N, C-alpha and C positions, 0 to 999 in steps of 0.2 A: 504494500500500500504506500509506504513512504517513498519507494523508488518510482512508483507511478506518479505520485504528486511532484516529486523532484523533476521527473521528465517533463511533466506538464508545465512546471514553472520555467524550465529551460526553454521550451517551445514558445511559451508566452513572452519570455524576455527577448527571444530572437525575433518574434513577430513585432514586438514593440520597437526594437532597434530598427528593423526594416521599415516600419511605417514612419519612424522619425527621419530616417534617411530620405524617404520619399518626400516627406513634408519639407525637409530642408532643401533638397535639391530642386524641387519644383519642376520646371520644364526639362531639366536634364534627365528626369526619370524616363522620358520618352526615348531619349537616345540610348540609355542603358537597356531598356526593354527591347529596342530594335537591334541592339548589338548582338543579341543572342541568335538572331536570324542569320543563317549561313549565306543567304542571297543578298544581304544588305551590303552595299558597297559605296563608299564615299568618293571613289576615284573620279567619277565624272564631275563632281561638284568642286573638287580642289582647284582646277584652273579658273573657274568663275570666282571663287573666293579669293584666290591670290590676285587675280586681275582687279577685283574690287579694292583689295588692300593697296595695290600699286596705284590705283586711281586716287584713293584717299591721300596716300603719301605725296603724290604729285600735286594734288590740290593744295595741301598744307605747305608744300615747298614753294608753290607760287605765292601763297599768302605771306610766307616769310620773306620771299624776294621782294614783294611789293612794299613791304613795310620796313625794308632794310635801312639801317642807319649808316652803314658803310658799304664799301665796294665788296669786301670779302663776304659778307652775309648775302648780298645780292647774288653774287656768282655761285655761292654754295647752293642757294635756293634754286637758281636756274639749273645748276648741274644735277641736283636731285630730281627736279622735274623732268629733265631730258632723260635721265636714267630710268625713271619710272615709265615714261612713254615708250622707250626702247624695250623695257621688260614686257609691257603690254603687247607690243608688236611681236615680240618673240613668242608669247603665249598664243597669239592669233596664228602665227606661222606654224607653230608646233601642233596646234589642234586641227589645222586644215591640211596638214601633210598626209596625203593618201598614198604615199609610195610603198607603204608596208603591206 
């Protein structure tokens, strides 16, 4: 009887911890639930996500260059913008390469 109660208490404690993790993680629970699926693959989303990040970096670099106090900050901002545009063009070329 004591072992059965102890087992039930352990299961209840594990369920409580799991529900707290779900409550704390919020929307991330969907990602963890989907990660158990063997056919779920994030590979097609990664170029879009990295392209969006490069676009944001380029935008902020232009903002930095436009409000530059000196020549060095201006050129660094423009350089980062050009690098992010080239990175986006590389992602476009890589995704449209049908030679394989």
